[in-house]
N, C-alpha and C positions, 0 to 999 in steps of 0.2 A: 426162420420161416422163409420159404422160397418166394420170390417175387414172380408174379405171373405177368408176362408181357403180351400185349395183344399182337396178333399177327396182322400186319398191315401190308398192303401192296405198295409198290413204289409210289404210285400216284397218291394213295392215302397218306403215306409217310410225308411226301412233299407238301401235301395240303396241311397236315399237322404242323410242319415246320413253318409254312407261310402264316398260319393263324398265330402261332407262337411269336413269330417276329412282329406281326401287326399289333398284337395285344401286349407285347413285351412281357410275356410270361413263359413259364417252362412248358416243355412238351407234355409232361405228365399232367399239368393243370389243364391243358387243352383237352386231353383225353378224358380227364375226370369231368370237365364241364360238358363234353359231348355225351358222356354216359348219364349225367344228371338230366340233360335235355331228353335223352331217350327214355329215361325213367318217368319223367313228367308226361311224355307223350303216351306211353303205355298205360300209366295210371289214368289219364283222361280218357283214353280209348276204352279201357276195361270198365270204368265206372259209367260209361254212357254219355260222357260229355260230348259236345259238338266239336269235332276235330276237322279242320280244313287243311288240306295238303296241296302243295303247288307242284305240278308235274314239271319236268324239264322244259316242256313247251310253253310254260307260263300259265297254263290252264289251272284254275283252282277247282278242287273237287272236295266234297264233304265225304269223309269216310263213314262207312256204315257201321257205326259203333254197336248197335244191337247185335250185328253179326259177329263182331269181334268179341263181345261179351259171351256169346254162345260158344265161340271157339275156345276162349280162355277157360270157360267153365268145364268144357270137356277135357282139355289138355291131353288129348289122346292122339297118338300117332296112327297114321293109316297103315293098313297091312300092305305087304308087298304086292298082293293081288290087286288091292284098290289103287295103289300107286301105278301099277302096270296098266290098269284100265285108263287112268288119267293120261299116262304117257302115250298110249295108243290114240286117244282123242287129240292130244297135242300134235302128234305126228300127222294127223289127218285134218287139222284145223286150217282153214283157208283164210279166215278173217284174223288180222293181226291182233285185234282187241280180244278176241276169243282165245287166241294163243297165249297172250299175256295173262289173261285170267286163269287159264289152265296151268301155266308155269307157276303162278303164285300159289294155286291150290296144291300143286305138287310139293312146293317148298314148305308150305304150312303143314301139309300132311306128313312130310318126312320128319320135320322137327317137332311135330305135335303142338303147334301153336294156332 
């Protein structure tokens, strides 16, 4: 059975190394733990639990879990035409918050999440 290795950027790889050194564990354990946390987060978001996220600025925001439930239930990718319309809106967005929201919508629509 072939092993699947995650594709990590140099920064991500360095971070995994730092966490492994701090926790005195193997790199694979660090990645497994990160995936377990991700799984917990998705499970709580999908079931409608209250999920608080901290932005890099330190601001805490509550994620809109009903919206995530709706998105997960659909599990459908956006068509190229729909993605194109979002991309045009993104190109014309003047507000950074709106641009960020559109960027996220494009990513979610592309992957169907």
